[in-house]
N, C-alpha and C positions, 0 to 999 in steps of 0.2 A: 809334228811335235805336239805334246799334250796341251801346251798353253793356247793353241788355236781354238780349242773347244770353249775356252773360258767366256769370251764376250757373248757367245750365243746363249749360254746358260744363265747369264746374269739376270736379265730382266724379269723372268717369270716367277721363280719361287717366292720372291719377296712380295709380289703383288697380293693385296688382300683378295680372298676368294670372292668371285662375283656372284655370291648366292649359290644355292644348291645347283648341281648340274641339272639341266632340263631333261631329265630322264622321263620318257613318255609313261613309264610304269609308276613313276612317283606321283602320289596324290598332289593335286594343286588346289589351292583355295580359289573358288570362283567368286563368291561374294559373302559378305557378313552383314547381317541386319539386326537391329535391335527390335525385339518382338515381345509381345505379351503372350506367354504360353498358357492356353486355356485348359490344356489337358488332353486326354484322348478318350475315345469311345469306340465301341465295335461297330463297324459299318454293317449295313444290311447285306446279308449274304447273297441274295438273289439279284441285287442291283449293282450295276457296275458304274465306274466313273463318276460323273457328276450326280447321277441318281443316288449312287451309294453314299455320297457324303452328306446328303440332305438331312437325314435323321440325326447322325452324330452331331452335325453342326447345330441343329435345333436344340439338341440336348445341352451342348456346351456353351452356345453363344446366347447371351441374354437378349430378350426381345427389345429391351430399351437401349441396346447398343453398347458401345464402348464404356459409357459412364457406369453401367451396372456390372461391367465385366470384372470378375475376380480371376486374376491369373498371376503367373510368375514372370517378373521382369527378366528377360533372358536375351542372350545373343544367339542367333541361329546362323551358323556358317554353312555354306554349301561347298563341298569339296568335290573333286572329280570322282571320288570314290564313296561319297555318302554325305550325310548331314551331321553336323556337330551342334548339339544343343548345350549351351553353357549357362548356368545360373548359380545363385547363392542359395544355400539352404538357410533355415532359420538361425543357424549359428554363424552366419556370414562365411561359411566355408564354401569354396567353389565346387560345384558339382557339374560333371560333364557326362553327357550320354551321346553315344555315337550310333547312328543308324546307317549301316552299309547300304550302298546304292542298290545292291541286289535285292534288298528287302523292300525297295520302293515299288509300290503297286500302281499308284496313281497320285498325281498331285495337281493342284489347281489354285489359281488366285481368284478369289470370288468375293462377292459383296452381298450383304443381306439387302434384299429389295422386296417390296410388296408388288407383286405382279398383278395387274388388273385381271379379274376373272376373264377367261377366254370366251369369245362370242360363240364358239362352237357348242359349248355345253348348253347355252341358253337356246340355241337353234334346235338342238335335240329336244330340249324340254318343251318347246313350243309344240312339237309334234306329239309328245307324250302327255301333254297337259290334259287333265281330266276336264270333262265338259263344264264343271262348275267354275272353271276359270281360276282355281286357286293357284297363285303363282308364288306362294311363299318360298318354296324351295328353289325356285328360279332365282330369286334375289340372293339367297344364301350362296348359290354357286358363283354369283358374280362378284362376291366380295373379294377384295385383293388377297392373294395368297402369299405368305412369306416364302421366299425361295432364296437360295444362295446361287447366284449366277456369276459366270465369268466376268471379269472386269471389262472385257471388251463387248459384252452383250449390250444391245440397245437399252435395255431396262436399267443397266447398272451405270450408264454413262453420266447421269445427273446425280452425282453422289449426295447422299444425306450425310452431313457432317458427323452425325452420331454413329454412323455405320462405316467404320474404317475398312480398308481392304483386309481380307483374311487370306492367309496361306493355309491350305489344308493338304495334308499328305497322308495317304493310306500306306501304311508300312506293315510288312509281315513281321511278326515277332521272330527274333532269331533264337530265343531260348524258350524252354518249357513248351506249352501248347502253342504251336505256330499260327496263332490267329492273326487276322488282319486287324490293325488298329488305326483309327483315324485320328491323327494329331492335328490340333488346330492352333494357329498363331495369329494374333492381331498385329498387323504391320502399321507403321505410322504413315507410310506413303505407298501409293500404287506402284511406284517404280520398284520399291523394295519387294512387294509381293510378286510382281512380274519377274524380277531378277531371280528370285528364289526358284520360280518355276523353271526358268531356262536352265 
């Protein structure tokens, strides 16, 4: 009889939906962080990965650190299918830019550090030093070099308060000339920068 069907059908339709179905093809948000967007610069064509981001970072990131940084206060969310950058324009209107995951070429959580000059160069110079003992260029090579190193590198482990963790992503443009662009974001905490990379 038809009324037998009734109790079974009752419970479900009225329940509030438990969020979107977990469809593996649906994008899912992985994390969302407040960042200072410093802009983008074109990375060095012949250098890859960490080497490739050094020049653009030097261009975009001020040597005196976060205090001198001019950027756009933004939210950066990482989704399973890309990055979403959200901020306000000068008229307080919300602006969003989405970078699909396919366009991601490389990303890293790095920090500005002064790396002491490596002993290797000075060793070479000792061999090449002219007999008059001028060691002026020897000292020059030993001066600390600004580098952007991964947060887990030994040099970046003792953070300088002025140099917050940075998230750098090299993304290929999806429109126009499909150049690579290195986008740089200052994060408030290392956990944020590392989470964005993952």
